[in-house]
C-alpha positions in Angstrom: 19.7 20.6 -29.8 20.8 22.4 -32.9 18.4 24.6 -35.0 19.6 25.8 -38.4 17.4 28.3 -40.3 18.2 28.9 -44.0 17.2 32.2 -45.4 15.4 32.3 -48.8 15.6 28.6 -49.4 13.1 26.8 -51.6 12.3 23.2 -50.7 12.4 22.2 -54.4 16.0 23.3 -54.8 17.3 20.6 -52.4 18.2 17.1 -53.5 16.0 15.5 -50.9 13.0 17.4 -52.2 13.5 16.1 -55.8 16.0 18.6 -57.4 18.4 16.4 -59.3 20.7 19.3 -60.1 21.1 20.2 -56.5 24.4 19.6 -54.7 23.2 19.3 -51.2 24.7 16.0 -49.9 24.7 16.9 -46.2 21.0 18.0 -46.2 20.2 14.9 -48.2 22.0 12.7 -45.7 20.0 14.3 -42.8 16.8 13.6 -44.7 17.8 10.0 -45.4 18.7 9.5 -41.8 15.8 11.5 -40.3 12.4 12.9 -41.0 11.5 15.0 -44.1 8.4 17.1 -44.1 7.4 17.3 -47.7 4.9 20.1 -47.4 6.1 22.6 -44.7 4.6 26.1 -45.1 6.0 29.2 -43.5 3.8 31.8 -41.9 5.3 34.7 -44.0 7.7 35.2 -46.9 9.7 37.7 -44.9 12.7 36.9 -42.6 11.7 38.6 -39.3 8.0 37.6 -39.2 8.9 34.1 -40.4 11.5 33.6 -37.6 9.2 35.1 -35.0 6.6 32.5 -36.0 9.2 29.7 -35.8 10.2 30.7 -32.3 6.8 31.5 -30.8 4.5 28.9 -32.5 2.2 31.9 -33.4 1.0 33.3 -36.7 1.9 36.9 -37.4 -1.6 38.2 -36.6 -1.1 36.8 -33.1 2.5 37.8 -32.4 2.2 41.2 -34.1 5.4 41.2 -36.2 4.2 41.8 -39.8 7.3 42.9 -41.6 11.1 43.4 -41.4 12.7 46.5 -39.9 9.9 48.4 -38.2 8.3 45.7 -36.0 9.7 43.9 -32.9 8.5 41.0 -30.8 6.8 42.1 -27.6 8.5 41.3 -24.3 5.6 39.2 -22.9 5.4 36.6 -25.6 7.3 33.4 -24.7 9.7 31.8 -27.2 11.4 28.5 -27.9 14.6 30.0 -26.4 13.0 31.3 -23.2 11.4 27.9 -22.6 14.6 26.0 -23.2 16.6 28.4 -21.0 14.0 28.0 -18.2 14.3 24.3 -18.7 18.0 24.3 -17.9 19.5 24.6 -21.4 22.6 26.7 -22.2 21.3 28.8 -25.1 23.3 30.5 -27.9 22.3 32.2 -31.2 24.5 33.0 -34.1 22.8 35.1 -36.8 24.2 36.1 -40.2 22.4 39.4 -41.1 21.3 42.6 -39.5 17.6 41.8 -40.3 17.6 39.6 -37.1 19.5 42.0 -34.9 18.7 41.8 -31.2 16.6 45.0 -31.4 13.8 42.9 -33.0 13.2 40.8 -29.9 14.5 37.4 -30.6 17.5 37.6 -28.2 15.3 36.9 -25.2 16.2 33.6 -23.6 19.6 33.3 -25.1 22.7 33.4 -22.9 24.6 34.6 -26.0 23.1 36.3 -29.0 25.9 36.8 -31.6 24.6 39.5 -33.9 27.7 41.7 -34.3 27.8 41.1 -38.0 27.5 44.6 -39.5 25.2 44.0 -42.4 25.8 40.3 -43.0 28.4 37.6 -42.8 29.1 34.5 -44.7 27.8 31.2 -43.4 31.2 29.7 -42.7 32.1 32.6 -40.5 28.9 32.2 -38.5 29.7 28.5 -38.1 33.2 29.4 -36.9 31.6 31.5 -34.2 29.5 28.5 -33.2 32.6 26.3 -33.2 34.4 28.7 -30.8 31.4 28.7 -28.4 31.4 24.9 -28.3 35.1 24.9 -27.7 34.9 27.4 -24.9 32.2 25.3 -23.1 33.6 21.8 -23.8 33.7 21.0 -20.1 30.1 22.1 -19.4 27.9 19.0 -19.9 24.5 20.7 -19.4 22.2 20.3 -22.5 22.5 23.1 -25.0 20.4 24.8 -27.6 22.2 26.4 -30.5 20.4 28.4 -33.2 22.4 29.2 -36.4 20.9 31.4 -39.0 22.4 31.4 -42.5 21.7 34.3 -44.9 23.7 33.3 -48.0 20.9 32.4 -50.4 19.4 35.9 -50.2 19.6 38.1 -53.2 22.1 39.1 -54.6 23.4 35.6 -55.3 27.2 35.5 -55.1 28.4 32.1 -53.8 32.1 31.8 -52.9 34.5 29.6 -54.8 34.3 26.8 -55.8 30.5 27.1 -55.9 30.7 30.4 -57.9 32.4 28.5 -60.8 30.3 25.3 -60.4 27.0 27.3 -60.4 27.9 30.1 -62.8 24.5 29.8 -64.4 22.6 29.1 -61.2 24.2 31.2 -58.5 21.1 30.9 -56.2 21.7 27.1 -56.2 25.4 27.8 -55.6 24.5 29.7 -52.4 22.4 26.7 -51.2 25.2 24.3 -52.0 27.6 26.5 -50.0 25.2 26.5 -47.0 24.8 22.7 -47.3 28.6 22.4 -46.8 28.5 24.7 -43.8 25.7 22.7 -42.2 27.5 19.4 -42.8 30.7 20.7 -41.3 28.9 22.0 -38.2 27.0 18.8 -37.7 30.2 16.8 -37.9 31.8 19.2 -35.4 28.9 18.8 -33.0 29.0 15.0 -33.3 32.7 14.9 -32.5 32.4 17.2 -29.5 29.2 15.8 -28.0 29.4 13.1 -25.4 25.8 12.3 -26.1 25.6 11.3 -29.8 21.9 11.9 -30.0 21.9 15.6 -30.6 18.6 16.7 -32.2 19.1 18.7 -35.4 16.4 20.7 -37.1 16.9 22.4 -40.4 14.2 24.7 -41.8 13.9 27.5 -44.3 12.4 30.8 -43.3 10.8 31.4 -46.7 11.3 30.6 -50.3 12.2 32.7 -53.4 10.1 33.3 -56.5 13.0 33.4 -59.0 10.8 35.0 -61.6 7.7 32.9 -61.1 4.5 35.0 -61.2 6.7 37.9 -62.2 8.3 38.2 -58.8 12.1 38.2 -58.8 12.7 37.5 -55.1 10.2 37.3 -52.3 7.9 39.2 -50.0 5.2 40.4 -52.4 3.3 37.1 -52.9 2.2 34.0 -51.0 2.6 31.5 -53.8 4.2 28.1 -53.1 7.6 29.4 -54.4 7.5 31.9 -51.5 6.0 29.9 -48.7 7.0 26.2 -49.1 10.2 25.5 -47.2 12.4 22.6 -46.3 11.9 21.2 -42.8 14.1 18.2 -41.7 14.5 16.6 -38.3 17.5 14.4 -37.5 17.7 12.6 -34.2 19.5 9.3 -34.5 17.9 6.5 -32.5 14.9 8.7 -31.5 13.2 9.5 -34.9 12.7 6.9 -37.7 15.3 7.1 -40.4 14.1 7.9 -43.9 10.6 8.9 -42.8 8.9 11.2 -45.3 5.8 13.0 -44.1 3.5 14.1 -47.0 0.9 15.8 -44.7 0.7 19.6 -44.6 2.6 21.1 -41.7 3.5 24.6 -40.6 6.6 26.5 -39.5 4.6 27.3 -36.3 4.7 23.6 -35.4 8.5 23.5 -35.1 8.8 25.2 -31.6 6.2 22.9 -30.0 7.9 19.9 -31.6 11.3 20.7 -30.3 9.9 21.4 -26.8 8.1 18.1 -26.8 11.3 16.4 -27.9 13.1 18.0 -24.9 10.3 16.8 -22.6 9.4 20.4 -21.7 5.9 22.1 -21.6 4.7 23.8 -24.7 4.5 27.6 -25.2 1.4 29.2 -23.6 -1.1 30.1 -26.3 0.9 28.6 -29.2 -1.1 28.0 -32.3 1.3 25.3 -33.5 1.4 21.7 -32.3 4.0 19.1 -31.8 4.6 17.0 -34.9 6.0 14.0 -33.1 2.7 12.2 -32.9 2.3 12.8 -36.7 5.8 11.3 -37.3 4.9 8.3 -35.2 1.6 7.8 -37.0 -0.5 8.5 -33.9 -2.2 11.6 -35.1 -3.0 13.4 -38.4 -1.4 16.7 -39.3 -2.9 20.1 -38.6 -4.8 20.0 -41.8 -4.5 23.6 -42.8 -1.8 26.3 -43.1 -2.0 30.1 -43.1 0.5 32.5 -44.7 0.4 36.3 -45.1 2.4 39.2 -46.5 1.6 42.7 -45.3 4.6 44.0 -47.2 2.5 45.3 -50.2 0.2 47.3 -47.8 2.9 48.6 -45.5 5.4 49.7 -48.1 3.5 50.1 -51.4 0.0 51.0 -50.1 -1.4 48.0 -52.0 -3.5 45.2 -50.7 -2.1 42.7 -48.2 -2.3 39.1 -49.2 -3.3 36.1 -47.0 -3.5 32.5 -47.9 -5.0 29.4 -46.4 -4.5 25.9 -47.7 -6.2 22.7 -46.7 -4.4 19.7 -48.2 -5.4 20.0 -51.9 -6.9 23.4 -52.1 -5.3 26.8 -51.6 -7.1 30.1 -51.4 -5.4 33.6 -51.6 -7.5 36.4 -50.2 -6.8 39.3 -52.6 -8.8 42.0 -54.4 -9.1 39.4 -57.2 -9.4 36.2 -55.2 -7.4 33.2 -56.2 -8.1 29.5 -55.8 -5.7 26.7 -56.8 -6.0 22.9 -56.9 -2.4 22.1 -55.8 -2.8 18.5 -56.6 -3.2 19.3 -60.3 -1.6 22.7 -60.5 1.5 22.9 -58.2 2.7 26.1 -59.9 -0.5 27.9 -59.3 -1.1 28.9 -62.9 -4.9 28.3 -63.2 -7.1 30.4 -60.9 -10.3 28.5 -60.3 -11.9 31.1 -58.0 -14.7 32.2 -60.5 -15.8 28.6 -61.1 -15.7 27.5 -57.4 -17.7 30.2 -55.5 -18.8 27.8 -52.7 -15.2 26.7 -52.0 -14.0 30.3 -52.0 -16.7 31.2 -49.5 -15.8 28.3 -47.3 -12.1 29.1 -47.3 -12.7 32.8 -46.7 -14.8 31.9 -43.7 -11.9 29.8 -42.5 -9.9 33.0 -42.2 -12.5 34.4 -39.9 -12.4 31.3 -37.7 -8.6 31.2 -37.6 -8.1 35.0 -36.9 -11.2 35.6 -34.8 -12.3 38.1 -37.4 -9.4 40.5 -36.7 -6.3 41.0 -38.7 -4.3 41.9 -35.5 -1.8 44.6 -34.9 -0.5 46.1 -38.1 0.8 49.6 -37.2 4.6 49.6 -37.6 7.1 51.6 -35.7 9.5 54.1 -37.3 12.7 53.0 -38.9 15.7 55.3 -38.0 18.0 56.4 -40.7 20.8 54.0 -39.8 18.5 51.0 -39.7 16.9 52.0 -43.0 20.3 52.3 -44.6 21.4 48.9 -43.4 18.2 47.2 -44.6 18.5 48.9 -47.9 22.1 47.8 -48.3 20.8 44.2 -47.8 18.3 44.7 -50.6 15.2 45.4 -48.5 12.8 48.1 -49.8 12.5 50.8 -47.2 9.2 51.7 -45.5 7.2 54.5 -47.0 3.6 54.2 -45.7 4.2 54.6 -42.0 0.7 54.2 -40.6 -1.6 52.7 -43.2 -5.3 52.6 -42.5 -6.8 49.2 -41.8 -8.3 47.1 -44.5 -7.6 46.7 -48.1 -10.7 48.3 -49.7 -9.7 50.2 -52.8 -6.1 49.1 -52.7 -4.5 47.7 -55.8 -4.0 44.0 -56.1 -0.2 43.2 -55.9 -0.3 40.7 -58.8 -1.6 43.5 -61.0 1.2 45.8 -59.8 4.2 43.5 -59.9 5.6 45.2 -63.0 5.5 48.5 -61.2 7.2 46.9 -58.2 10.0 45.5 -60.3 10.7 48.9 -61.8 10.7 50.3 -58.3 13.1 47.6 -57.1 15.4 48.8 -60.0 15.1 52.4 -58.9 15.9 51.5 -55.3 18.9 49.4 -56.5 20.1 52.4 -58.5 19.9 54.6 -55.4 22.1 52.1 -53.5 24.6 52.0 -56.3 24.6 55.8 -56.5 23.2 55.9 -60.0 20.9 58.7 -59.1 19.8 59.9 -62.6 18.8 56.4 -63.4 16.9 56.1 -60.1 15.1 59.4 -60.9 14.0 58.2 -64.3 12.8 54.8 -62.9 10.9 56.5 -60.1 9.1 58.9 -62.5 8.1 55.8 -64.6 6.6 54.2 -61.5 4.7 57.3 -60.5 3.3 57.6 -64.0 1.7 54.1 -63.5 0.9 54.4 -59.8 0.5 58.1 -58.8 -0.2 57.3 -55.2 2.9 55.2 -54.7 4.5 56.8 -51.6 7.7 54.9 -51.8 8.3 56.0 -55.4 7.9 59.6 -54.2 10.6 59.0 -51.6 13.0 57.4 -54.2 12.4 60.3 -56.6 13.0 62.9 -54.0 16.1 61.1 -52.7 17.5 60.9 -56.3 16.9 64.6 -56.9 18.5 65.5 -53.6 21.6 63.5 -54.3 22.0 65.2 -57.6 21.8 68.6 -56.0 18.3 69.3 -57.3 17.2 70.6 -53.9 14.1 72.6 -55.0 12.7 69.7 -56.9 13.4 67.4 -54.0 11.6 69.7 -51.6 8.6 69.7 -53.8 8.5 65.9 -54.0 9.2 65.4 -50.3 6.3 67.8 -49.7 4.1 65.7 -52.0 5.1 62.6 -49.9 4.3 64.5 -46.7 0.8 65.2 -48.1 0.3 61.5 -49.0 1.6 60.3 -45.6 0.8 63.0 -43.0 2.1 60.8 -40.2 5.6 60.9 -41.7 8.2 62.8 -39.6 10.8 61.7 -42.1 9.2 63.8 -44.9 9.7 67.0 -42.9 13.2 66.0 -41.9 14.3 65.4 -45.5 12.7 68.7 -46.5 14.8 70.3 -43.8 18.0 68.6 -45.1 17.3 70.0 -48.6 16.5 73.5 -47.2 19.7 73.5 -45.1 21.8 72.8 -48.2 20.1 75.7 -49.9 21.1 77.9 -47.0 17.4 78.3 -45.8 18.2 77.8 -42.2 15.1 79.2 -40.6 12.8 77.3 -42.9 14.8 74.1 -42.2 14.4 74.7 -38.5 10.7 75.0 -39.0 10.5 71.7 -40.8 12.4 70.0 -38.1 10.0 71.4 -35.6 7.2 69.9 -37.7 9.1 66.5 -37.7 9.5 66.6 -34.0 5.8 67.5 -33.5 5.0 64.2 -35.2 7.7 62.1 -33.6 9.5 63.7 -30.6 12.0 60.8 -30.7 13.2 61.4 -34.3 16.9 61.4 -33.6 18.0 62.7 -37.0 15.6 65.7 -36.6 17.2 66.6 -33.2 20.7 66.1 -34.7 20.1 68.4 -37.7 18.3 71.0 -35.6 21.2 71.0 -33.2 23.7 71.6 -36.0 21.6 74.4 -37.5 21.3 76.1 -34.1 25.0 75.8 -33.6 25.6 77.5 -36.9 23.4 80.4 -35.6 25.5 80.6 -32.5 22.7 79.3 -30.2 25.1 76.9 -28.6 23.1 76.0 -25.5 20.0 75.2 -27.5 22.1 73.3 -30.0 23.7 71.2 -27.3 20.3 70.3 -25.9 19.1 69.1 -29.3 22.3 67.1 -29.9 22.1 65.5 -26.5 18.5 64.5 -27.2 19.7 62.7 -30.4 22.4 60.9 -28.5 19.9 59.8 -25.8 17.6 58.4 -28.4 20.4 56.6 -30.3 23.3 56.2 -27.9 25.2 53.9 -30.3 25.2 56.4 -33.2 28.8 57.6 -33.6 27.9 60.5 -35.9 25.6 62.0 -33.3 28.2 61.8 -30.5 30.8 63.3 -32.8 28.5 66.2 -33.7 27.8 66.8 -30.1 31.5 66.8 -29.3 32.3 69.4 -31.9 29.7 71.8 -30.6 30.9 71.2 -27.1 34.4 72.2 -28.3 33.0 75.4 -29.8 31.3 76.1 -26.4 34.7 75.4 -24.8 33.3 72.6 -22.7 36.4 70.5 -23.3 35.9 67.8 -20.7 32.4 67.1 -21.9 33.6 67.0 -25.5 36.4 64.6 -24.5 33.9 62.2 -22.9 31.7 62.1 -26.0 34.8 61.4 -28.2 35.9 58.6 -26.0 32.4 57.0 -26.2 32.4 57.4 -30.0 35.8 55.7 -30.3 34.7 52.9 -27.9 31.8 52.3 -30.3 33.9 52.6 -33.5 37.7 52.7 -32.9 38.3 53.3 -36.6 35.9 56.2 -37.0 37.7 58.9 -39.0 35.1 61.4 -37.7 35.8 60.6 -34.1 39.6 60.9 -34.6 39.0 64.2 -36.5 36.9 65.5 -33.6 39.7 64.4 -31.2 42.1 66.5 -33.2 39.8 69.5 -33.1 39.5 69.2 -29.3 43.3 68.9 -28.8 43.9 71.8 -31.1 41.4 73.9 -29.2 43.4 73.1 -26.0 46.6 74.1 -27.7 48.0 70.6 -27.7 49.5 70.7 -31.2 51.5 67.5 -31.4 48.7 65.2 -30.1 46.2 67.1 -32.4 48.4 66.4 -35.3 48.5 62.7 -34.4 44.8 62.5 -34.1 44.3 64.2 -37.5 46.8 61.9 -39.1 44.8 58.9 -37.8 41.6 60.4 -39.3 43.3 60.9 -42.7 44.7 57.4 -42.6 41.2 56.1 -42.4 39.7 58.7 -44.9 42.4 60.2 -47.1 40.0 62.3 -49.1 38.8 64.4 -46.2 39.9 67.9 -47.3 38.6 69.7 -44.2 40.9 67.5 -42.0 43.8 67.9 -44.4 43.5 71.7 -44.2 43.5 71.6 -40.4 46.5 69.3 -40.5 48.4 71.6 -42.8 47.6 74.5 -40.4 49.0 72.6 -37.4 52.2 71.7 -39.4 52.7 75.3 -40.2 52.3 76.3 -36.5 54.8 73.7 -35.5 57.3 75.2 -37.9 57.2 72.2 -40.3 56.6 74.5 -43.3 57.8 72.2 -46.1 55.3 69.5 -44.9 52.6 72.1 -44.6 53.3 73.4 -48.1 53.0 69.9 -49.6 49.5 69.5 -48.0 48.4 72.9 -49.2 49.6 72.1 -52.7 47.7 68.9 -52.7 44.5 70.7 -51.7 45.1 73.5 -54.3 45.6 71.0 -57.1 42.8 68.6 -56.2 40.1 68.3 -58.9 37.5 67.5 -56.3 38.6 69.9 -53.5 35.7 72.2 -52.5 36.2 75.7 -53.7 36.5 77.3 -50.3 39.2 74.9 -49.2 41.0 75.3 -52.5 41.1 79.1 -52.1 42.3 78.8 -48.5 45.1 76.5 -49.6 46.1 78.8 -52.4 46.3 81.7 -50.0 48.7 79.8 -47.8 50.9 79.0 -50.7 51.5 82.6 -51.6 
């Protein structure tokens, strides 16, 4: 059994779904030889909630994962993978982006969960990992379940050659064409290697992409068809009818029950989805309705969440300004009929209550640590601002009325990632002029000011954010960062105390507090704080290096060495870890090994002036004065060398 999930893939951009411009011959072949579900609806236009629904057969209000990044699947909820593993299958997952890292709960049930991708990897590299796994297990004839997740069609669109050239004007379609080739090559590989030619292949999109429809550039804000209608194809030679097209409405939550039924295994306990095999065989009608939601607007923008329900022809979107569409006549959802159809609106709104039991379920997110937030931001995901929003949407703005504001905010966030901080500041101010309560805009503004060295302004705007979101430990932490850069150590320590009073497991607050205490000479307290940060985030190399440096200062050399070894095991190329190793060896009087360690650090980060100054000092102590003078001269002449280091280098040159 092979499951391929395609990120950000609209059904109507695949040839088998009617796009004549598409170059998707492999997906089209699967459709021609298998079953194509023409109206498959995802549960959410967001990667993590959509995949959790795919794997659990549950809607987000039932499984509790409402957004990317700060939610995770609970241990007790069974999944497609746990059921297949219990049924005797070898199980392996190969994901292509950090957004589905194992920390979010989908690794349960997999013998192998290949998520060591950094931020993301191209689809052909993910497929190569699948190929290696198949080769390693060629003599194992137990049934297997492989899940391959391809991320390529996600914004920004940059397909590799030759698709970049062929789709110069349609790069999104170029990404889909590239993934089509990846899927085709993998299926050919599976067929060649499999003694049983009847491998079941399922291909499904996690969500769509607006591509400017309804004013939305990408996805996540709305639940229109461009966001929630996805391709779903089943290919099972000899078992499923070739060329069968199913026009009935089906749901992504139906996929796991369908695959388990195909495997002859019991369904998932409590699943809301149902097997589609009877529908394919004409023995039963489809589910008849489909639900989708996005809580992204509420969780990140403090705007109203959106929920939709559709029943064949009619689709209702529950929003501050309700929407009703006749999809049979208005597939693009351009004509809102809600005002003229009050009885139908009432009936569909009541259907929400029946479906959800009158509860919107668990909505409170967890906290995103700084490392995770940076990774998600690098992938283009807007970071969380409103950490514990109150329930309900009374009084919240309607996202469709705020999409222009959101697009400006996306631009500001992109400018932050590209280090165009003045532009980000200007864009964030424009957003706040239109939406004074927008917490995320406050964060973007404060971050842009901080990065430009406007620390007093940043403190004021982070303080404004803290007042808007009293539950935010991050607000106090970033105030502390700004105050520390202003030399206001005691005030910074007080802010970190406030942060830890809100969230005792705020690793960054422990780390900065430890560094500030070390600067005050309070080494035992500092070590305690830094150890707390490491215990909370044991894979954070920077935390371990910071702890090691304070341990060196405290002359606890063995403990420092242990932390440096752990840091290098986590990240062998870390310049900070090699620099810390150099500091430790220097403190022990081992000059030659210290020199080697600092040279390794500089090889990885040549512009580290602190390390270069230390290296020059070691060269001088070793009697290698000419080499030391060259390093001092480089520092003295550097246009970006910090003033203190430049003065120290100039002193040594006299």
